C-alpha positions as CSV (number, residue, x, y, z in Angstrom):
1,M,0.0,0.0,0.0
2,F,2.8,2.4,0.9
3,N,4.6,1.7,-2.4
4,L,1.5,2.6,-4.3
5,K,1.2,6.0,-2.6
6,K,4.9,6.7,-3.2
7,F,4.6,5.6,-6.8
8,L,1.6,7.9,-7.4
9,L,3.4,10.8,-5.7
10,D,6.5,10.2,-7.8
11,K,4.4,10.1,-10.9
12,K,2.8,13.5,-10.0
13,I,6.2,15.0,-9.3
14,K,7.5,13.9,-12.7
15,R,4.5,15.2,-14.5
16,W,4.9,18.5,-12.6
17,Q,8.5,18.7,-13.6
18,I,7.5,18.2,-17.2
19,E,4.7,20.7,-17.1
20,K,6.4,23.4,-15.0
21,P,8.6,24.8,-17.8
22,L,5.6,24.9,-20.2
23,L,3.5,26.7,-17.6
24,E,6.4,29.2,-17.0
25,Q,6.7,29.7,-20.7
26,K,3.0,30.4,-21.1
27,Q,3.1,32.8,-18.2
28,L,6.1,34.6,-19.8
29,I,4.3,34.8,-23.1
30,A,1.2,36.2,-21.4
31,E,3.3,38.9,-19.6
32,E,5.0,39.9,-22.9
33,K,1.6,40.2,-24.6
34,E,0.3,42.4,-21.8
35,E,3.4,44.6,-22.1
36,I,3.0,44.9,-25.8
37,I,-0.6,45.8,-25.5
38,S,0.1,48.4,-22.9
39,K,2.8,50.0,-25.1
40,N,0.3,50.2,-28.0
41,K,-2.2,52.0,-25.8
42,K,0.3,54.8,-25.2
43,R,0.1,56.0,-28.7
44,K,1.0,59.6,-29.5
45,T,-1.6,61.8,-31.1
46,A,-1.1,61.8,-34.9
47,F,0.4,64.9,-36.4
48,G,-2.6,65.3,-38.7
49,K,-4.9,65.5,-35.6
50,L,-2.7,68.0,-33.9
51,L,-2.6,70.1,-37.1
52,M,-6.4,70.0,-37.3
53,I,-6.8,71.1,-33.7
54,F,-4.3,73.9,-34.3
55,L,-6.2,75.0,-37.4
56,F,-9.6,75.0,-35.7
57,V,-8.3,76.9,-32.7
58,N,-6.5,79.4,-34.9
59,F,-9.6,80.0,-37.1
60,T,-11.9,80.2,-34.1
61,I,-9.7,82.9,-32.6
62,L,-9.7,84.7,-36.0
63,E,-13.5,84.5,-36.2
64,L,-13.9,85.9,-32.6
65,F,-11.4,88.7,-33.3
66,T,-13.2,89.6,-36.6
67,G,-16.5,89.7,-34.8
68,W,-15.1,92.0,-32.1
69,V,-13.6,94.3,-34.8
70,T,-16.9,94.4,-36.7
71,I,-18.8,95.3,-33.6
72,K,-16.3,98.1,-32.7
73,S,-16.5,99.3,-36.4
74,F,-20.3,99.4,-36.1
75,S,-20.2,101.4,-32.9
76,L,-17.6,103.8,-34.3
77,A,-19.7,104.3,-37.5
78,Y,-22.7,105.0,-35.4
79,T,-20.8,107.5,-33.3
80,I,-19.5,109.5,-36.3
81,E,-22.7,108.9,-38.3
82,Q,-21.1,107.1,-41.2
83,M,-22.0,103.8,-43.0
84,P,-20.6,100.8,-41.2
85,D,-17.6,99.0,-42.7
86,F,-18.2,95.4,-43.6
87,S,-14.7,94.6,-44.8
88,P,-13.6,92.7,-41.6
89,L,-16.4,90.2,-42.4
90,I,-14.5,89.2,-45.6
91,T,-12.0,87.6,-43.3
92,L,-14.6,85.3,-41.9
93,L,-15.3,83.9,-45.4
94,G,-11.6,82.8,-45.7
95,A,-11.7,81.3,-42.2
96,V,-14.8,79.3,-42.8
97,I,-13.5,78.0,-46.1
98,G,-10.2,77.2,-44.6
99,E,-11.8,75.2,-41.7
100,T,-14.1,73.4,-44.1
101,L,-11.3,72.5,-46.5
102,S,-9.0,71.3,-43.8
103,Y,-11.7,69.2,-42.2
104,G,-12.7,67.7,-45.5
105,I,-9.1,66.8,-46.3
106,Y,-8.6,65.3,-42.9
107,C,-11.8,63.2,-43.3
108,H,-10.6,62.0,-46.8
109,K,-7.2,61.0,-45.4
110,A,-8.8,59.2,-42.4
111,K,-11.1,57.3,-44.8
112,A,-8.2,56.3,-47.0
113,E,-6.3,55.0,-44.0
114,N,-9.2,53.1,-42.4
115,T,-10.6,51.3,-45.4
116,E,-9.4,48.2,-47.1
117,G,-5.9,48.9,-48.6
118,G,-5.2,51.7,-46.0
119,I,-2.3,51.3,-43.7
120,V,-4.3,51.4,-40.4
121,F,-6.8,48.8,-41.8
122,E,-4.1,46.5,-43.0
123,A,-2.1,46.7,-39.7
124,T,-5.3,45.9,-37.7
125,M,-6.1,43.0,-39.9
126,H,-2.6,41.6,-39.7
127,N,-2.7,41.9,-35.8
128,L,-6.0,40.1,-35.7
129,K,-4.7,37.3,-38.0
130,N,-1.7,36.9,-35.7
131,E,-3.8,36.7,-32.6
132,E,-6.1,34.1,-34.2
133,E,-3.1,32.0,-35.2
134,E,-1.6,32.2,-31.7
135,G,-4.9,31.3,-30.2
136,L,-5.2,28.2,-32.4
137,G,-1.5,27.2,-32.0
């Protein structure tokens, strides 16, 4: 009876010695995956997005300033009893067109990147394919 317990215990120890490196390797792989995922989450904001934000802020400041100048122009024209000057409003036309064009170009660029054949789409599909292969393997 004692030999049977010792035999079973030895068998479990041998199996553990065989499985231990595999479990350690799986744990190491899981930690490396987690590290890679955390690195990918810390992506920088793309230059195109920063440029869009800069343009929108810049044009918004321009629009606010132009509105302020127009109001001052109206009050001055009323004071000296002259016709108000609408020339500052021409600046708004350029600002609105600039905002619209830059937003349209950015949307076109994003669409090209995120559809089939675009670099972001292809990279995502490649990553998904690799994850599926690792899961099956």
